[in-house]
C-alpha atoms as one frame of an Amber mdcrd trajectory, in Angstrom:
protein
  63.729 143.058  40.801  67.301 141.560  40.369  69.361 142.021  43.213  72.034
 143.831  41.531  69.740 146.707  41.088  68.394 146.993  44.480  69.663 150.145
  46.025  69.379 151.449  49.737  65.892 152.979  50.394  67.693 156.059  52.256
  70.727 157.071  53.585  69.520 156.340  57.164  68.870 152.704  56.048  72.458
 152.274  54.499  74.155 153.818  57.354  73.154 150.966  59.637  75.195 148.475
  57.132  78.304 150.595  57.314  78.257 151.942  60.740  80.326 149.137  61.904
  83.068 150.252  59.323  82.513 153.740  60.316  83.780 153.222  63.895  87.251
 151.725  62.821  87.765 151.858  59.035  90.338 148.996  59.631  92.457 151.575
  60.736  94.099 149.462  63.594  94.893 146.500  61.106  96.206 148.666  58.375
  98.432 150.446  61.067  99.683 147.143  62.384 101.038 146.138  58.830 102.652
 149.414  58.318 104.162 149.615  61.750 105.397 146.103  61.516 107.494 147.106
  58.268 108.606 150.243  59.831 109.684 148.498  63.011 111.930 146.066  61.348
 113.487 148.694  59.283 113.670 150.987  62.400 115.430 147.915  64.238 118.004
 147.679  61.532 118.486 151.323  60.908 118.942 151.912  64.705 121.470 148.700
  64.704 123.319 149.997  61.919 123.618 153.956  63.407 124.515 152.609  66.693
 127.107 150.141  65.367 128.462 153.230  63.028 128.269 155.825  66.104 130.086
 153.370  68.319 133.017 152.414  65.843 133.432 156.217  64.838 131.894 159.312
  66.138 133.235 161.093  63.112 131.703 158.987  60.545 128.372 159.132  62.480
 128.403 162.659  62.273 129.035 162.903  58.601 126.301 160.238  57.890 123.743
 162.493  59.933 124.735 165.282  57.643 124.260 163.217  54.452 120.843 162.175
  55.620 119.662 165.544  56.355 120.707 166.922  53.117 119.198 163.711  51.392
 115.933 164.070  53.138 115.257 167.450  51.345 115.321 165.271  48.175 113.006
 162.947  49.430 110.228 165.569  50.795 110.487 167.321  47.269 109.535 164.236
  45.533 107.336 162.413  47.888 105.396 164.742  50.427 104.999 167.555  48.000
 103.281 165.178  45.235 101.722 162.193  47.006  98.989 164.380  48.764  97.416
 165.361  45.261  98.082 161.729  44.094  95.940 160.539  46.825  93.185 162.701
  45.652  93.765 162.001  41.877  93.485 158.004  42.671  90.742 158.251  44.991
  88.417 159.669  42.167  85.745 157.003  40.891  86.516 157.579  37.105  90.339
 158.481  36.285  92.863 156.772  34.071  95.137 155.709  37.036  97.878 154.448
  34.757  98.409 157.846  33.280  98.100 159.504  36.665 101.012 157.274  37.886
 103.039 157.911  34.891 102.712 161.402  35.080 103.400 161.896  38.802 106.546
 159.573  38.318 107.853 161.811  35.585 107.152 164.915  37.757 109.118 162.988
  40.698 111.958 162.117  38.364 112.529 165.792  37.455 112.134 167.064  40.933
 114.659 164.445  42.297 117.285 165.367  39.712 117.062 169.288  40.305 117.134
 168.374  44.277 120.354 165.853  43.882 122.094 168.983  41.496 120.941 171.404
  44.246 122.499 169.437  46.953 125.667 168.985  44.853 125.760 173.123  44.533
 125.301 173.275  48.304 128.237 170.962  49.391 130.624 172.555  46.916 129.667
 176.067  48.432 130.136 174.587  51.929 133.596 173.267  50.974 132.883 169.784
  52.226 135.575 167.133  52.137 135.846 164.647  49.196 134.763 161.881  51.341
 131.987 163.474  52.880 130.719 165.008  49.283 130.776 161.288  48.013 128.769
 160.222  51.062 126.338 162.841  50.607 125.869 162.275  46.822 125.534 158.422
  47.008 122.844 158.696  50.190 120.976 161.442  48.517 120.616 159.302  45.243
 119.565 156.164  47.232 117.062 158.024  49.503 115.795 160.150  46.583 114.450
 156.772  44.870 111.964 156.275  47.856 109.989 159.068  46.427 109.627 157.246
  43.250 108.629 153.854  44.997 106.108 155.919  47.282 103.766 156.555  44.053
 103.036 152.700  43.763 102.492 152.627  47.494 100.019 155.505  47.170  98.106
 153.496  44.644  98.001 150.401  46.919  96.935 152.451  50.042  93.881 153.903
  48.135  92.805 150.434  47.522  93.257 149.697  51.146  96.242 147.191  50.893
  98.468 148.554  53.062  99.465 144.824  54.027 101.178 144.503  50.811 103.174
 147.718  51.484 104.257 146.303  54.696 105.606 143.383  53.194 107.565 144.929
  50.360 109.202 147.283  52.654 110.069 144.853  55.160 111.925 142.774  52.500
 113.692 145.854  51.189 114.837 146.934  54.513 116.409 143.678  55.000 118.241
 143.689  51.640 119.427 146.994  52.122 120.526 147.154  55.465 121.917 143.763
  55.579 124.174 144.837  53.098 125.355 148.086  55.110 125.926 146.010  58.318
 127.919 143.727  56.405 130.277 146.122  54.617 130.344 147.991  57.823 131.661
 144.850  59.819 134.149 144.632  56.807 135.521 148.118  57.317 134.413 149.307
  53.746 134.683 153.131  53.017 131.551 155.047  54.062 130.501 155.930  50.187
 130.415 152.047  49.513 128.443 151.388  52.757 125.998 154.292  51.584 125.056
 152.019  48.449 122.449 150.122  50.825 119.985 152.939  50.236 120.068 152.416
  46.616 119.652 148.688  46.918 116.660 149.049  49.518 114.778 151.674  47.274
 115.396 150.080  44.005 113.808 146.655  45.560 110.818 148.989  46.862 110.300
 150.323  43.440 110.247 146.898  41.752 108.038 145.563  44.421 105.684 148.545
  44.454 104.945 148.367  40.648 104.185 144.680  40.801 101.967 144.880  43.565
 100.193 148.030  42.279  99.544 146.473  39.039  97.807 143.493  40.859  95.856
 145.433  43.472  94.410 148.520  41.412  92.086 148.660  38.669  94.352 150.079
  35.903  95.544 147.610  33.300  98.955 149.184  32.683 101.273 152.210  32.998
 100.972 154.172  29.752 100.956 157.939  28.624  98.279 158.591  26.268  97.711
 161.722  23.896  98.186 165.146  25.600  99.795 163.614  28.464 102.655 166.197
  28.598  99.857 168.961  28.938  98.394 166.929  31.845 101.786 166.416  33.147
 102.213 170.094  33.158  98.679 170.895  34.671  99.685 168.436  37.491 103.078
 170.213  38.160 101.162 173.660  38.464  98.544 171.950  40.637 101.346 170.386
  42.843 103.681 173.563  43.259 102.353 174.714  46.636 102.795 171.110  48.055
 106.437 171.155  46.728 106.821 174.339  48.263 105.317 173.404  51.476 107.375
 170.059  51.472 110.795 172.393  50.771 109.894 174.872  53.707 109.212 172.116
  56.037 112.207 170.083  55.657 114.447 173.111  55.551 112.999 174.303  58.949
 113.589 170.603  60.383 117.193 170.201  59.056 118.684 173.948  59.189 120.209
 173.631  62.577 122.339 170.478  61.398 123.773 172.502  58.502 124.549 175.630
  60.948 125.896 173.096  63.633 128.239 171.353  61.065 129.448 174.802  59.914
 129.903 175.995  63.583 131.233 172.997  65.450 132.130 170.107  62.885 130.610
 166.362  62.633 131.559 165.623  66.260 128.896 168.067  67.642 126.573 166.741
  64.734 126.922 163.326  66.059 126.017 164.416  69.551 122.892 166.252  68.324
 122.098 163.273  65.946 122.362 160.721  68.423 119.129 162.257  70.362 117.217
 163.439  67.352 117.437 159.891  65.838 115.339 158.827  68.859 112.957 161.717
  69.488 112.296 162.476  65.916 111.924 158.685  65.291 108.596 158.554  67.499
 107.184 161.368  65.551 108.117 160.089  62.084 106.535 156.487  63.112 103.135
 158.113  63.559 103.160 161.023  61.249 104.361 158.738  58.185 102.385 155.486
  59.163  98.929 156.485  60.847  98.440 160.219  59.671  99.983 160.118  55.911
  99.109 156.409  55.049  95.867 155.966  56.614  94.020 159.081  58.283  94.906
 161.320  55.483  93.046 159.419  52.554  90.224 158.977  54.971  89.925 162.647
  55.609  90.113 163.144  51.811  87.101 161.021  51.308  85.003 161.867  54.475
  85.157 165.683  53.872  83.370 164.978  50.542  81.066 162.396  51.725  80.001
 162.499  55.375  81.206 166.022  56.970  79.849 164.830  60.663  82.121 161.671
  60.595  84.973 163.855  59.290  84.787 165.774  62.664  84.259 162.938  64.946
  87.231 161.090  63.474  89.476 164.151  63.548  88.329 164.730  67.373  89.150
 161.082  68.311  92.667 161.446  66.488  93.661 164.411  68.342  92.851 162.960
  71.546  94.700 159.924  71.282  97.804 161.683  69.868  97.987 164.176  72.803
  97.004 161.194  75.205  99.850 158.903  74.103 102.689 161.549  73.392 102.769
 162.655  77.024 103.696 159.219  78.531 106.184 158.941  75.620 107.866 162.278
  76.381 107.848 161.579  80.184 109.896 158.340  79.744 112.114 159.759  77.267
 112.723 162.918  79.342 113.336 161.082  82.799 115.303 158.302  81.647 117.463
 160.219  78.828 120.651 159.398  80.544 120.088 155.712  80.733 118.531 155.664
  77.354 121.375 157.435  75.704 124.140 155.827  77.678 122.929 152.364  77.129
 122.362 152.925  73.169 125.352 154.940  72.300 127.950 154.876  75.224 129.345
 157.441  77.461 131.129 159.408  74.802 127.412 160.749  73.925 127.128 162.464
  77.261 126.059 165.822  75.545 123.157 163.810  74.019 121.668 162.965  77.384
 120.738 166.533  78.399 119.883 167.381  74.906 117.125 164.915  74.835 115.385
 166.557  77.497 114.966 169.924  75.564 113.775 168.013  72.422 111.318 165.643
  73.831 108.364 168.481  73.668 108.985 168.317  69.828 107.198 165.020  70.003
 103.757 166.388  71.026 104.451 169.578  68.588 104.993 167.107  65.930 101.740
 164.998  66.509  99.353 167.780  66.802 100.785 169.948  63.950 101.051 167.113
  61.497  97.626 166.070  62.272  96.497 169.488  61.847  98.311 169.837  58.488
  96.574 166.827  57.005  93.212 168.111  58.107  93.873 171.419  56.456  94.994
 169.667  53.246  92.060 167.742  52.931  89.939 171.006  53.283  92.127 172.681
  50.581  93.810 175.222  52.899  97.371 174.273  51.226  98.132 177.823  50.607
  97.505 179.000  54.224  99.642 176.061  55.253 102.459 177.068  52.994 102.505
 180.631  54.489 102.600 178.994  58.281 105.480 176.849  56.622 107.243 179.760
  55.275 107.073 181.593  58.491 108.405 178.735  60.397 111.396 178.582  58.076
 111.924 182.268  58.432 111.663 182.068  62.219 114.012 178.857  62.357 116.739
 180.613  60.130 117.018 183.504  62.495 117.037 181.284  65.593 119.890 179.087
  63.938 121.759 182.158  62.937 121.755 183.840  66.262 121.679 181.008  68.822
 124.063 178.258  67.201 127.090 180.316  66.892 127.215 181.287  70.482 126.245
 177.764  71.738 126.242 175.173  69.204 124.394 172.442  71.038 121.819 174.395
  73.212 121.278 176.692  70.179 120.210 173.719  67.826 117.938 172.122  70.628
 116.237 175.548  71.224 115.998 176.551  67.468 114.220 173.240  66.584 112.020
 173.344  70.048 110.829 176.783  69.295 110.180 176.681  65.548 108.072 173.494
  66.138 106.145 174.872  68.857 105.372 178.051  66.847 104.155 176.024  63.760
 102.097 173.655  65.883 100.219 176.457  67.631  99.588 178.123  64.382  98.295
 175.060  62.445  96.395 173.418  65.453  95.065 177.022  66.663  93.455 177.162
  63.088  91.962 173.801  63.015  90.314 174.456  66.486  88.917 177.746  65.477
  88.002 176.965  61.768  86.736 173.468  61.862  85.647 173.028  65.473  87.982
 170.127  66.380  89.973 169.295  69.654  86.702 169.132  72.062  87.495 170.687
  75.611  85.939 167.759  77.233  88.957 165.429  76.059  91.434 167.771  76.685
  90.106 168.426  80.451  90.689 164.614  80.741  93.941 164.546  79.346  94.901
 167.750  81.573  93.839 165.734  84.560  95.533 162.728  83.892  98.917 164.806
  83.368  98.337 166.701  86.657  97.677 163.620  88.488 100.827 161.789  86.783
 102.950 164.749  87.947 101.820 164.649  91.573 102.274 160.930  91.887 105.813
 161.400  90.333 107.078 164.383  92.547 105.401 162.888  95.772 106.936 159.341
  95.327 110.245 160.990  94.360 110.288 163.120  97.452 110.315 160.153  99.639
 113.633 158.940  98.406 112.544 155.785  96.588 114.498 154.135  93.913 113.817
 156.123  90.743 112.164 153.528  88.844 108.885 153.216  91.245 107.941 156.913
  90.896 108.578 156.769  87.202 106.239 153.444  86.738 103.586 154.580  89.089
 103.367 158.044  87.436 102.163 156.396  84.259  99.012 154.820  85.980  96.619
 157.814  85.241  97.483 157.585  81.404  96.913 153.854  81.599  93.447 154.510
  83.095  92.632 157.292  80.620  93.680 155.107  77.718  91.743 152.078  79.088
  88.607 154.130  79.271  88.891 155.371  75.715  89.266 151.677  74.347  86.053
 151.032  76.491  84.103 153.813  74.541  85.393 152.515  71.359  84.136 149.170
  72.315  80.716 150.586  73.256  80.528 152.409  70.027  81.146 149.316  68.029
  78.631 147.415  70.003  75.947 150.038  69.247  76.740 150.220  65.793  76.522
 146.506  65.185  73.033 146.356  66.872  71.978 149.332  64.343
């Protein structure tokens, strides 16, 4: 019989050949490509924001307001539709060109509606002419990233995150290079803000070219009945759009309340620490969870439910185990970190960071749980949780921020993220059976040992660096043990 017609004799027989891939799925390699690009972008973004913060606290605060409003537009166009787009492009038989064209049309309408909504909001709030121009330019530039992400999704589904990483890295250099040059030349903020337009136009062009080369469709076209399909896709994606809107609003509402109650200087104080804390969460959520694990969970739930649970358990323990030492360092070194980066004029950011670091753990476990729920078709329940989080957050902002703007902003974010994380992670624990107690016990033991080491050594009056470094040892041993377990699993799979 010709070789091409030979099929595996059984599911068991075929499992051995694919077992090595099951242990890793190339996750580390793909993650490295995306993290590399994200690191380049983050370094450039950090350099730009620090330079801006040191030059003008007021301008820095206004840029933070602009980015907060622009992120609403991005979430509407990207997060709200990229999840169903992954599922649509993952189907074996599909007109991928039509799918991408349909979703691009949907995103364009959403981006326009979001931009007009931001315009109405800033008119109601009575922003100055300079802040209005800045917000509108930043919003337009950031929104274009949602269009680029459609083609990046097509690349990810084919497992070519390396191509996406290269495009994003080049685009970041072009955009932020422009911004840094104009900032050094003393240009007006709204001219500097064009760097987001430059960056994301480059992302779109590169994404289109690479998607055409790496995927199986022959072109982008809208065939007959395409408007009907687009409308059906729009209705199917409504729940994702509403989820995105609720999520971004409860993440950014405190900035708008803070701007109204205390002005851009206080926004700058909050933004300095939130940029750092949220940056850690975004790195993991965007690059690992959304871009790599979520497409895997969608496929595994349909093909191998036991492997779905194993990968979910492993992902949870790694996210929790890695978040704790990161939180410890950011908490204990908040004064030095903020002082070294932003300077002494951001003293309020130093104590605020200690309130905000727990949001890293909340973000890790919540985002992991959210993607698990979406892969199981629990979008409506997730929307209900997000809506509850938004209402809770607005109540907190309205009551806490006017009385104490900076502390109120921190508490509103901390309590909201904690409540949402408990709701989503609790549901996944009891509905899907994830989060094994054995893994949590190990993490709890490492945490207790770390705390004991830190307080015992700190009581001896040693230089602060010594107890801080030694307190990380239990987590180093824990992570080393997990890596050895992965190595053993690979060895067993290769022998099978």
